[in-house]
DRENVEX-111760 format. One record per residue: x, y, z of N, C-alpha, C, O in turn. Coordinates in steps of 0.001 Angstrom, whole numbers, padded with zeros to 6 digits, always signed. Layout:
! DRENVEX-111760
XYZXYZXYZXYZ ...
! end
This chain:
! DRENVEX-111760
+160194+174587+272619+161040+175419+273443+162444+174830+273494+162606+173619+273640 +163455+175680+273375+164834+175239+273326+165339+174873+274713+165073+175578+275687 +166062+173778+274795+166692+173349+276029+167904+174251+276268+168851+174245+275482 +167868+175031+277363+168936+175998+277642+170288+175319+277828+171322+175943+277591 +170303+174065+278244+171574+173370+278445+172274+173061+277122+173473+172781+277104 +171535+173111+276023+172132+172860+274706+172848+174094+274144+173713+173961+273279 +172504+175271+274619+172979+176516+274023+174497+176596+273877+174966+176923+272787 +175305+176313+274930+176757+176421+274758+177306+175429+273717+178208+175761+272949 +176759+174233+273706+177243+173232+272745+176829+173584+271326+177604+173387+270390 +175627+174097+271152+175202+174516+269810+176026+175706+269330+176276+175843+268132 +176447+176562+270247+177323+177675+269879+178682+177131+269427+179232+177588+268425 +179221+176159+270165+180477+175515+269763+180307+174853+268401+181178+174979+267540 +179204+174156+268196+178946+173489+266923+178902+174498+265782+179450+174244+264710 +178268+175618+265999+178227+176653+264953+179645+177117+264613+179960+177330+263442 +180490+177273+265608+181877+177665+265365+182631+176615+264565+183386+176944+263650 +182422+175347+264915+183062+174244+264172+182586+174260+262721+183388+174076+261805 +181293+174478+262506+180750+174478+261143+181256+175662+260330+181528+175519+259138 +181384+176827+260952+181947+177987+260242+183389+177693+259832+183790+177974+258702 +184163+177127+260757+185550+176747+260446+185572+175731+259305+186367+175854+258373 +184697+174728+259382+184629+173683+258359+184280+174260+256992+184887+173890+255987 +183317+175153+256953+182928+175771+255680+184106+176562+255110+184399+176460+253918 +184774+177339+255943+185914+178123+255476+187041+177259+254943+187601+177539+253882 +187374+176206+255681+188441+175297+255247+188060+174617+253938+188889+174483+253038 +186821+174193+253834+186384+173501+252620+186467+174418+251402+186910+173997+250333 +186046+175660+251562+186106+176614+250450+187555+176921+250079+187922+176884+248904 +188375+177226+251087+189745+177693+250818+190720+176596+250406+191561+176811+249533 +190613+175419+251028+191598+174373+250757+191171+173370+249698+192016+172816+248994 +189866+173127+249576+189455+172023+248729+188531+172438+247588+188921+172309+246428 +187342+172922+247862+186388+173222+246787+186910+174317+245864+186922+174154+244644 +187334+175417+246441+187817+176535+245623+188939+176146+244683+188827+176348+243474 +190032+175584+245220+191125+175185+244323+190715+174163+243267+191101+174284+242104 +189933+173154+243667+189554+172136+242692+188703+172699+241560+188781+172231+240424 +187893+173700+241874+187027+174283+240856+187703+175394+240052+187396+175579+238874 +188616+176130+240677+189103+177362+240064+190554+177349+239606+190914+178114+238711 +191386+176516+240185+192807+176553+239823+193021+176074+238390+192456+175058+237986 +193828+176793+237624+194213+176275+236305+195196+175112+236478+195828+174968+237525 +195310+174307+235459+196194+173144+235509+197618+173567+235865+198298+172873+236621 +198066+174685+235332+199442+175136+235598+199680+175404+237083+200782+175165+237578 +198671+175893+237801+198838+176155+239226+198891+174844+240020+199650+174733+240983 +198097+173866+239623+198204+172547+240254+199625+172012+240083+200226+171499+241027 +200153+172140+238865+201500+171637+238591+202547+172366+239418+203502+171752+239895 +202376+173667+239590+203326+174451+240377+203262+174067+241853+204300+173905+242495 +202068+173923+242387+201905+173665+243815+202109+172202+244204+202615+171908+245287 +201715+171289+243317+201731+169875+243673+202684+169033+242827+202843+167838+243076 +203308+169641+241841+204197+168879+240972+203489+168265+239788+204116+167978+238769 +202191+168060+239907+201388+167524+238805+199934+167928+239017+199507+168225+240133 +199200+167931+237936+197771+168257+237999+196976+166964+238114+197406+165926+237610 +195819+167014+238770+194961+165825+238780+194590+165446+237344+194355+166304+236494 +194547+164140+237104+194254+163698+235751+193201+162594+235813+193392+161617+236537 +192120+162716+235092+191746+163877+234284+191239+165014+235178+190684+164770+236249 +191431+166222+234739+191060+167399+235522+189549+167453+235755+189094+168030+236743 +188778+166859+234857+187320+166882+235026+186890+166172+236317+185908+166580+236937 +187602+165125+236729+187269+164449+237983+187561+165336+239186+186819+165322+240168 +188637+166102+239110+188947+167052+240186+187854+168115+240268+187434+168493+241362 +187400+168590+239132+186327+169596+239115+185027+169008+239699+184317+169692+240436 +184723+167759+239373+183538+167107+239937+183657+166946+241455+182674+167099+242181 +184854+166641+241921+185073+166548+243361+184847+167909+244015+184302+167983+245116 +185257+168976+243354+184991+170324+243861+183497+170586+244011+183070+171211+244981 +182711+170114+243063+181254+170254+243149+180714+169440+244328+179819+169897+245040 +181253+168244+244534+180822+167429+245680+181124+168151+246995+180326+168099+247931 +182264+168818+247064+182591+169598+248264+181600+170748+248445+181237+171083+249573 +181166+171349+247349+180150+172400+247466+178850+171842+248043+178179+172510+248831 +178500+170629+247652+177293+170005+248204+177435+169804+249715+176475+169988+250463 +178633+169427+250158+178861+169295+251597+178728+170647+252290+178210+170725+253404 +179192+171711+251639+179068+173050+252212+177594+173406+252410+177235+174017+253417 +176749+173034+251468+175306+173276+251611+174786+172557+252855+174004+173122+253619 +175219+171314+253058+174813+170559+254238+175293+171251+255514+174528+171376+256470 +176535+171697+255539+177074+172365+256737+176365+173696+256997+176124+174051+258151 +176035+174422+255954+175307+175685+256125+173910+175420+256687+173433+176157+257550 +173259+174369+256196+171948+173999+256736+172037+173601+258199+171161+173947+258991 +173081+172881+258562+173287+172513+259954+173539+173727+260829+173070+173788+261966 +174281+174697+260299+174523+175940+261035+173196+176640+261333+172963+177096+262452 +172331+176720+260317+171027+177379+260485+170192+176640+261520+169568+177267+262376 +170174+175308+261450+169420+174525+262440+169952+174778+263847+169175+175000+264776 +171273+174745+264006+171869+174963+265329+171561+176352+265847+171358+176541+267047 +171526+177321+264953+171196+178690+265357+169756+178786+265861+169438+179620+266709 +168897+177926+265332+167488+177893+265749+167278+177030+266996+166151+176876+267466 +168361+176472+267527+168257+175653+268729+167983+174192+268471+167697+173442+269404 +168064+173769+267211+167834+172372+266849+169176+171652+266710+170183+172263+266354 +169178+170378+266987+170404+169588+266845+170445+169026+265425+169596+168211+265064 +171418+169447+264617+171504+168974+263225+172284+167656+263113+173418+167627+262636 +171649+166569+263563+172348+165292+263610+172888+164857+262255+174006+164347+262174 +172120+165047+261194+172591+164628+259864+173872+165370+259489+174802+164773+258946 +173920+166646+259772+175122+167428+259491+176291+166944+260332+177408+166821+259830 +176049+166673+261590+177123+166206+262472+177685+164878+261977+178900+164716+261865 +176793+163924+261680+177266+162611+261222+177928+162696+259849+178912+162002+259589 +177396+163537+258977+178044+163747+257672+179451+164283+257869+180393+163828+257219 +179592+165246+258762+180905+165825+259038+181876+164822+259623+183050+164800+259253 +181394+163988+260539+182282+162982+261135+182745+161959+260100+183920+161593+260066 +181825+161502+259261+182199+160519+258230+183133+161146+257202+184170+160573+256870 +182768+162317+256701+183554+162978+255664+184941+163378+256169+185951+163047+255549 +184984+164084+257283+186259+164584+257786+187080+163491+258458+188303+163457+258320 +186411+162596+259188+187126+161478+259791+187702+160556+258729+188842+160105+258836 +186905+160279+257703+187398+159446+256603+188537+160106+255852+189517+159451+255499 +188409+161408+255607+189487+162135+254939+190762+162131+255752+191853+161963+255208 +190627+162318+257060+191799+162303+257939+192462+160932+257940+193685+160832+257844 +191665+159882+258047+192231+158527+258020+192932+158244+256695+194021+157670+256679 +192314+158643+255587+192912+158385+254278+194216+159163+254094+195212+158599+253641 +194219+160452+254442+195447+161242+254317+196548+160712+255223+197716+160687+254834 +196188+160291+256415+197183+159724+257333+197757+158442+256761+198973+158247+256758 +196886+157564+256276+197347+156323+255660+198265+156603+254476+199343+156017+254374 +197845+157492+253586+198660+157794+252407+199997+158405+252787+201011+158130+252146 +200007+159229+253820+201259+159830+254268+202201+158787+254846+203410+158843+254618 +201652+157833+255594+202492+156791+256191+202935+155757+255158+204041+155225+255254 +202081+155466+254170+202386+154449+253171+203320+154956+252083+203998+154169+251424 +203354+156272+251894+204155+156859+250822+205577+157111+251318+205779+157676+252394 +206545+156693+250536+207950+156871+250920+208399+158322+250750+209425+158729+251296 +207622+159102+249989+207988+160500+249767+207550+161350+250949+206745+160924+251777 +208095+162562+251011+207730+163495+252067+206288+163971+251856+205870+164222+250726 +205538+164091+252951+204160+164564+252891+204159+166042+252515+204953+166823+253041 +203268+166421+251607+203226+167808+251138+202698+168730+252228+201946+168296+253101 +203089+170008+252182+202557+170963+253155+201027+171051+253111+200390+171202+254153 +200437+170958+251925+198984+171001+251815+198345+169819+252546+197315+169970+253203 +198959+168655+252428+198438+167484+253145+198533+167678+254652+197607+167324+255382 +199641+168234+255121+199806+168476+256559+198787+169487+257077+198204+169298+258144 +198578+170557+256319+197569+171555+256706+196184+170921+256705+195394+171140+257623 +195893+170136+255675+194597+169467+255575+194386+168502+256742+193307+168468+257333 +195406+167724+257071+195299+166768+258165+195059+167488+259497+194263+167032+260318 +195741+168600+259703+195552+169375+260934+194133+169927+261009+193473+169824+262042 +193669+170517+259903+192305+171065+259883+191278+169961+260094+190324+170142+260852 +191459+168830+259440+190523+167713+259595+190501+167205+261037+189433+166908+261572 +191670+167104+261666+191728+166648+263059+190984+167619+263976+190278+167196+264891 +191144+168916+263732+190447+169914+264546+188930+169801+264363+188175+169887+265332 +188495+169611+263133+187060+169495+262850+186485+168236+263484+185427+168283+264113 +187177+167110+263322+186704+165853+263916+186646+165970+265435+185689+165505+266053 +187653+166583+266039+187651+166763+267500+186456+167617+267929+185756+167274+268882 +186228+168719+267231+185098+169589+267577+183762+168890+267415+182892+169000+268279 +183593+168174+266319+182333+167455+266092+182141+166331+267104+181016+166060+267524 +183226+165679+267495+183135+164602+268484+182700+165147+269842+181828+164574+270496 +183303+166245+270258+182908+166869+271527+181434+167263+271480+180689+167004+272425 +181015+167888+270380+179609+168291+270251+178686+167082+270271+177628+167127+270897 +179066+166011+269603+178240+164804+269561+178047+164235+270963+176932+163888+271352 +179124+164143+271706+179029+163586+273062+178151+164474+273934+177244+163986+274607 +178419+165776+273922+177635+166690+274763+176158+166703+274377+175285+166675+275244 +175883+166746+273084+174490+166797+272638+173771+165477+272899+172583+165476+273223 +174464+164369+272763+173858+163056+273043+173474+162948+274512+172393+162465+274848 +174365+163399+275377+174076+163353+276810+172897+164264+277133+171989+163877+277868 +172916+165471+276582+171830+166428+276864+170485+165950+276284+169436+166154+276895 +170526+165322+275119+169295+164875+274475+168673+163692+275203+167456+163513+275149 +169482+162877+275888+168950+161711+276578+168688+161974+278059+168158+161115+278763 +169060+163163+278528+168838+163491+279938+167344+163567+280219+166579+164137+279441 +166953+163000+281310+165549+163014+281722+165327+164259+282586+166007+164444+283595 +164375+165114+282191+164117+166301+283005+163603+165911+284398+162823+164972+284560 +164066+166661+285377+163651+166397+286760+162336+167114+287015+162214+168315+286773 +161361+166374+287501+160051+166955+287822+160016+167360+289281+160590+166697+290144 +159339+168449+289534+159235+168920+290931+158091+168251+291634+157847+168519+292811 
! end
């Protein structure tokens, strides 16, 4: 039986996961898998080299999407998808830290794509962190007996 106190947080988690899936498809997996080299050069000044590594990274992002979709399904069923939550925190938190470091360490201006990515990653990490705290508290709460 589902704990009714989890329902609002699982709904928030589902929203975070839908946002995460959309961002991953639109900003990262899709472009890495589908953009021709000329479009990378136009948008970023240069294409990833070798392009095959960028394509492999796109496949890795698709694997993360599978994990997030599975977590969405679990949350919809009233289950806490801890593996999905922790995967999201490590992946998105690590990506945010790396992009922030690279932006601060690089003397050049940060690209608009990096700024959009950093903003999206911060939103995802914030949402997952709130869900983690709320779900941890609810999962460890001792039911009151009458």
